[in-house]
C-alpha positions in Angstrom: -283.4 18.1 32.9 -280.5 16.2 31.4 -282.2 12.9 32.1 -285.4 14.1 30.4 -283.4 15.0 27.2 -281.8 11.6 27.1 -285.2 9.9 27.4 -286.7 12.0 24.6 -283.7 11.4 22.4 -284.0 7.6 22.8 -287.7 7.8 22.1 -287.0 9.6 18.8 -284.5 7.1 17.5 -286.7 4.1 18.6 -289.6 5.5 16.6 -287.7 6.7 13.5 -284.9 4.2 13.0 -284.5 1.6 15.8 -287.8 -0.1 14.7 -289.6 1.1 11.6 -291.6 -0.2 8.6 -290.8 0.2 4.9 -293.3 -0.7 2.1 -291.9 -2.3 -1.1 -293.5 -3.0 -4.4 -293.0 -6.2 -6.3 -290.3 -5.8 -9.0 -289.3 -2.5 -7.3 -286.6 -1.4 -4.8 -286.2 -0.1 -1.3 -283.5 1.6 0.8 -283.0 0.8 4.5 -281.5 3.4 6.7 -279.4 2.1 9.6 -279.6 4.0 12.9 -276.0 5.2 13.6 -273.8 8.0 14.7 -272.0 9.2 11.5 -269.4 11.0 13.5 -268.1 7.7 14.8 -265.8 5.6 12.6 -267.3 2.3 11.5 -265.9 -1.1 12.3 -268.5 -3.1 10.5 -272.0 -3.1 9.2 -274.0 -6.3 9.0 -277.4 -6.8 7.2 -279.3 -9.8 8.3 -282.7 -11.4 7.7 -284.7 -14.1 9.4 -285.7 -17.4 8.0 -287.9 -19.5 10.4 -286.5 -17.4 13.2 -282.9 -18.2 12.3 -280.6 -15.3 11.5 -279.4 -15.2 7.9 -276.5 -13.0 6.9 -277.3 -11.2 3.6 -274.7 -8.5 3.1 -272.3 -6.3 4.9 -269.0 -4.4 5.2 -266.0 -4.7 7.4 -263.2 -2.2 7.8 -260.4 -4.7 7.9 -261.5 -7.9 6.0 -263.7 -8.9 3.2 -267.2 -10.2 3.8 -268.8 -13.0 1.7 -272.3 -11.9 0.8 -275.1 -14.5 0.5 -277.3 -12.2 -1.5 -275.1 -9.9 -3.6 -277.4 -10.1 -6.7 -280.2 -8.0 -5.2 -278.6 -6.2 -2.3 -275.9 -3.6 -1.8 -274.3 -1.8 1.2 -273.2 1.8 1.3 -271.1 1.9 4.5 -270.5 5.6 4.1 -274.2 6.5 4.2 -275.0 3.5 6.5 -277.7 2.3 4.1 -278.8 -1.0 2.4 -280.5 -1.2 -0.9 -282.7 -4.1 -2.1 -284.1 -4.4 -5.6 -286.1 -6.8 -7.8 -288.3 -7.3 -4.8 -290.6 -10.3 -4.4 -293.5 -11.1 -2.2 -291.3 -13.6 -0.4 -289.0 -10.7 0.7 -291.6 -9.5 3.1 -290.5 -9.8 6.7 -288.1 -8.5 9.4 -284.5 -7.4 8.7 -281.7 -6.1 11.0 -278.9 -3.7 10.5 -276.1 -4.1 13.0 -273.4 -1.4 13.4 -270.2 -1.6 15.4 -267.7 1.3 15.8 -263.9 1.2 15.9 -263.5 3.4 19.0 -265.5 4.2 22.1 -267.1 0.8 22.2 -265.0 -0.9 24.8 -267.8 -3.1 25.9 -268.5 -4.4 22.3 -272.0 -3.1 22.2 -273.6 -2.5 18.8 -276.5 -0.5 17.4 -279.4 -2.5 16.0 -282.0 -1.2 13.6 -285.0 -3.4 13.0 -286.8 -2.9 9.7 -290.2 -4.4 8.9 -290.6 -4.8 5.1 -294.2 -4.9 3.9 -294.7 -6.0 0.3 -297.4 -4.8 -2.1 -298.1 -5.3 -5.8 -299.1 -2.5 -8.2 -301.6 -4.7 -10.0 -303.4 -3.5 -13.1 -307.0 -2.3 -13.0 -309.5 -5.2 -12.7 -311.5 -6.0 -15.8 -315.2 -7.0 -16.1 -316.4 -9.6 -18.6 -320.0 -10.5 -19.6 -321.7 -13.9 -20.1 -325.2 -14.8 -21.0 -326.2 -11.3 -21.8 -327.8 -11.9 -25.3 -331.4 -11.7 -24.0 -331.8 -8.6 -21.9 -335.1 -8.6 -20.1 -335.4 -12.4 -20.1 -333.1 -13.5 -17.3 -329.8 -12.8 -15.7 -326.6 -11.2 -17.0 -323.4 -12.7 -15.5 -320.5 -10.3 -14.9 -317.1 -11.4 -13.7 -314.6 -9.0 -12.2 -311.0 -10.3 -12.4 -307.8 -8.9 -10.8 -304.4 -10.4 -11.6 -301.3 -10.2 -9.5 -302.6 -8.8 -6.3 -300.8 -8.6 -3.0 -301.8 -8.6 -0.2 -305.0 -10.5 -0.8 -308.0 -8.1 -1.0 -311.7 -8.5 -1.5 -313.3 -7.4 -4.7 -315.9 -4.6 -4.2 -318.8 -4.0 -6.6 -320.0 -0.5 -7.2 -323.7 -1.2 -7.8 -326.0 1.8 -8.4 -328.8 2.2 -5.9 -331.4 1.8 -8.6 -330.1 -1.7 -9.3 -330.3 -2.7 -5.6 -333.8 -1.4 -5.3 -335.4 -2.6 -8.5 -333.3 -5.7 -9.5 -334.3 -9.0 -8.1 -330.8 -10.4 -7.3 -327.3 -9.1 -6.8 -325.3 -12.0 -5.5 -321.6 -12.6 -5.9 -319.1 -15.3 -5.0 -315.4 -14.8 -4.7 -312.5 -17.0 -5.9 -309.0 -16.5 -4.7 -306.0 -18.4 -6.1 -302.3 -17.8 -5.0 -299.5 -18.5 -7.4 -297.1 -20.9 -5.7 -294.1 -19.2 -7.3 -294.7 -15.5 -7.1 -297.1 -15.7 -4.1 -299.3 -13.1 -5.9 -303.1 -13.6 -5.9 -305.5 -13.8 -8.7 -308.9 -12.8 -7.5 -312.3 -13.0 -9.3 -315.9 -12.2 -8.3 -318.9 -13.3 -10.3 -322.2 -11.4 -9.9 -325.6 -12.2 -11.4 -327.8 -9.3 -12.2 -331.5 -9.6 -13.3 -331.9 -7.6 -16.5 -335.1 -5.7 -17.0 -334.9 -4.2 -20.5 -335.8 -0.7 -19.4 -332.8 -0.4 -17.1 -329.3 0.3 -18.7 -327.1 1.0 -15.7 -323.4 0.9 -15.3 -321.3 -0.8 -12.7 -317.6 -1.2 -11.8 -315.5 -3.2 -9.4 -312.4 -2.4 -7.4 -309.5 -4.1 -5.6 -307.2 -2.4 -3.2 -308.5 1.0 -4.3 -307.9 0.4 -8.0 -311.2 0.4 -10.0 -312.2 -1.1 -13.3 -313.8 1.0 -16.1 -317.5 1.7 -15.7 -319.3 -1.1 -17.6 -322.9 -1.5 -18.8 -324.6 -4.3 -16.8 -327.3 -5.6 -19.2 -326.0 -3.8 -22.2 -323.0 -5.5 -23.8 -319.7 -4.0 -23.0 -318.7 -1.1 -25.1 -320.4 -2.6 -28.2 -317.9 -5.5 -28.3 -319.6 -8.4 -26.6 -322.4 -8.3 -29.2 -322.0 -6.1 -32.2 -322.6 -5.9 -36.0 -320.1 -5.5 -38.8 -321.1 -4.7 -42.4 -319.1 -6.4 -45.2 -319.1 -5.8 -48.9 -319.1 -8.7 -51.4 -315.5 -9.3 -52.6 -314.2 -7.1 -49.8 -312.8 -7.8 -46.3 -313.7 -7.2 -42.6 -311.9 -7.3 -39.3 -313.5 -8.6 -36.2 -312.4 -7.3 -32.8 -312.6 -9.8 -29.9 -313.5 -8.3 -26.6 -310.6 -9.1 -24.2 -308.4 -7.9 -21.4 -305.1 -7.3 -23.2 -303.2 -7.2 -20.0 -304.0 -10.9 -19.4 -302.0 -13.7 -21.1 -303.9 -15.6 -23.7 -304.4 -19.4 -23.5 -306.3 -19.7 -26.8 -308.5 -17.8 -29.2 -311.2 -19.7 -31.2 -313.2 -18.3 -34.1 -316.4 -20.2 -34.8 -319.5 -19.9 -37.0 -322.4 -21.9 -38.3 -325.5 -23.0 -36.5 -325.0 -22.6 -32.7 -321.4 -21.7 -33.5 -320.4 -25.4 -33.8 -318.2 -24.9 -36.9 -314.5 -24.1 -36.0 -313.1 -21.8 -38.6 -309.7 -20.6 -37.3 -307.9 -20.0 -34.0 -304.7 -19.9 -32.0 -303.4 -21.9 -29.0 -300.5 -21.0 -26.8 -299.2 -24.6 -26.5 -300.5 -26.5 -29.6 -301.4 -26.0 -33.2 -304.9 -25.4 -34.5 -306.0 -26.8 -37.9 -308.2 -24.1 -39.4 -311.1 -25.2 -41.6 -311.0 -21.9 -43.5 -307.4 -20.8 -43.8 -307.8 -19.5 -47.4 -310.0 -16.5 -46.4 -309.5 -16.0 -42.6 -306.5 -15.2 -40.4 -306.1 -14.7 -36.6 -303.9 -12.0 -34.9 -303.6 -13.4 -31.4 -301.6 -10.4 -30.3 -304.2 -7.8 -31.3 -307.1 -10.3 -30.6 -308.6 -9.8 -34.0 -309.8 -12.0 -36.9 -309.7 -11.0 -40.6 -312.0 -12.3 -43.3 -311.6 -11.5 -47.0 -313.0 -12.3 -50.4 -316.4 -12.1 -48.8 -319.5 -13.6 -50.3 -323.2 -13.2 -49.5 -323.2 -16.7 -47.9 -320.8 -15.4 -45.3 -323.6 -13.4 -43.7 -324.5 -14.6 -40.3 -323.4 -14.8 -36.6 -319.9 -15.6 -35.5 -318.2 -15.9 -32.1 -314.7 -15.2 -30.9 -313.9 -17.3 -27.8 -311.0 -16.2 -25.6 -309.5 -18.1 -22.7 -306.8 -16.9 -20.4 -303.9 -18.7 -18.7 -304.9 -17.2 -15.4 -308.6 -18.1 -15.6 -309.6 -19.2 -12.2 -312.7 -21.1 -13.0 -312.2 -22.0 -16.7 -314.7 -19.3 -17.9 -314.1 -17.7 -21.3 -314.9 -14.4 -22.9 -317.3 -14.7 -25.8 -317.8 -12.0 -28.4 -320.8 -12.4 -30.7 -320.4 -10.7 -34.1 -323.2 -10.3 -36.6 -321.9 -10.0 -40.1 -324.3 -8.2 -42.5 -323.4 -8.5 -46.2 -324.1 -5.9 -48.8 -323.4 -5.3 -52.5 -324.4 -2.3 -54.5 -323.9 -1.1 -58.1 -325.2 2.0 -59.8 -328.3 1.2 -61.8 -328.7 2.1 -65.4 -331.8 3.4 -67.4 -332.7 2.3 -70.9 -335.4 3.6 -73.2 -337.9 1.9 -75.5 -340.7 3.1 -77.7 -339.7 6.7 -77.5 -339.7 7.5 -81.2 -343.1 9.2 -81.3 -343.0 11.8 -78.6 -346.4 13.3 -78.0 -348.3 10.2 -79.4 -348.1 7.7 -76.6 -345.8 6.4 -73.9 -342.1 6.2 -73.4 -340.9 3.1 -71.6 -338.0 3.4 -69.2 -336.3 0.4 -67.5 -334.0 0.8 -64.5 -331.7 -2.2 -63.9 -329.4 -3.0 -61.0 -327.1 -6.0 -61.3 -325.5 -7.8 -58.3 -327.5 -6.3 -55.4 -327.7 -7.5 -51.8 -329.8 -7.4 -49.8 -332.8 -7.2 -52.1 -334.1 -3.7 -52.3 -336.9 -1.9 -54.1 -336.1 0.4 -57.0 -337.1 4.0 -56.3 -337.8 6.4 -59.2 -337.1 10.1 -58.8 -339.9 11.6 -60.8 -340.1 15.4 -61.1 -343.3 17.0 -59.7 -344.3 18.4 -63.0 -344.4 14.9 -64.5 -346.6 13.6 -61.7 -349.0 16.5 -62.1 -349.3 16.7 -65.9 -348.5 13.3 -67.2 -351.3 10.8 -67.4 -349.5 7.7 -66.1 -346.5 6.9 -63.9 -346.7 3.1 -63.3 -343.9 0.7 -62.8 -343.6 -3.0 -62.1 -340.6 -4.7 -60.5 -338.7 -7.9 -61.5 -336.3 -9.6 -59.0 -334.1 -12.6 -59.9 -331.6 -14.1 -57.5 -328.4 -15.9 -58.7 -328.4 -19.4 -57.2 -324.5 -19.4 -57.0 -323.6 -15.9 -55.7 -327.0 -15.2 -54.0 -326.9 -11.7 -55.5 -330.0 -10.1 -56.9 -330.6 -8.6 -60.3 -333.5 -6.1 -60.0 -335.3 -4.2 -62.7 -338.2 -1.7 -62.7 -340.1 -0.6 -65.8 -342.0 2.6 -65.9 -344.3 3.9 -68.6 -344.5 7.7 -69.0 -346.9 9.6 -71.2 -344.9 12.0 -73.4 -346.4 15.4 -74.2 -344.1 16.9 -76.7 -343.7 20.2 -74.8 -342.2 18.6 -71.7 -338.6 17.5 -71.6 -337.9 16.4 -68.0 -335.2 14.2 -66.5 -335.6 11.3 -64.1 -333.3 8.8 -62.3 -333.7 5.7 -60.2 -331.9 4.3 -57.1 -331.3 1.1 -55.3 -329.9 0.9 -51.8 -329.0 4.6 -51.8 -327.0 4.3 -55.1 -328.5 6.4 -57.9 -328.4 6.2 -61.7 -327.4 9.1 -63.9 -330.1 11.7 -64.5 -331.8 10.7 -67.8 -334.3 12.5 -70.1 -337.7 10.9 -69.9 -339.2 11.5 -73.4 -336.0 12.7 -75.0 -333.4 10.1 -75.6 -330.3 10.4 -73.3 -327.7 13.0 -74.2 -329.6 14.2 -77.3 -328.9 11.1 -79.3 -332.6 10.5 -79.9 -333.8 14.1 -80.3 -336.7 14.3 -82.7 -337.3 16.8 -85.4 -334.9 18.6 -87.8 -331.9 18.4 -85.5 -332.4 14.6 -85.2 -332.4 14.3 -89.0 -329.3 16.5 -89.5 -331.5 19.4 -90.8 -331.5 22.9 -89.3 
């Protein structure tokens, strides 16, 4: 019975302390517990590691003499608790360690207690990100998605979460993996590129995961969150801010802002290692931290398509993230109404002209005519005149309406352009009573 107890006791220590595994996280810390009898007085504690199967002394404690540590900057020994702490962990710390304990008394044969610790390293990498390329023409070809995970350890395979409807109805779901290990940190950068055929009627989401950490659900053939291809409206003389779609956890190599036909005109940008000479510094600026571009003092001629191209330092295959921005320009002013030939109410027509100055895009003037005028007045006709300024490209628009003027009707009308309306104006009675006919108009009562 006594022998059985000893065997069971030995089995317990062997499993719990004599040889066990600890998991450490890159940049984190761990504590190793040395198997020992705390009732016995310590002679020394030695913490050792292995390097190509050679024992390397790292840290320790001795009851009667100082010990010169070889790794004091990231290890410490607590001889009272019989523990060793390690911090600022790296992937290269993975391996086997040994804690050796010797006691002052009751060790006449010089035997020691050894604890073998297996340190397994892992890295808490950020969630992978998905980027899009070649997705402008949904329904005409393929959309290329790339899933990228930065700073992974141990190396893991990227898994795509593809909805069943995509596997059944889409013609191709292929992906190829790229794995690159940093020679300094030993962490892995992993990317997987998948090509999806894009029937226009399907707008499904997908995601990818690495080591149990998943990306955000992302539209496959619909541009990501409205960023990869979106529209911004600018006002003449105003300003806009363009947001570049990017993974802000990744370090930027460069940002390029381009416009013109086929985006061949470089406007502004930023590079991590060299200076860019912008061609439009007076009305554009780049915030590479926020990944945004500002434009101001806008003109009609600024309307068009722009692209923001982002490259990362950790890009494995040199691919970039392209954001297409459609800038739509607008300019509106409240139209005004003027009167002509309204002196003889009841004898003919009153001519009203609605004029809008500096409008873009060109819009048709709409008259707000009361129903009673449409029913009882003999004519409501109008003709439009549109003139574009060759310098500003803004439009001056006017619309002239002829209203028959029965004396008993005094109704108001207004006109509007692009949703902006004029002040309500009397049709056959001059605005604000200034042209009232009869005794009041002549100063008689």
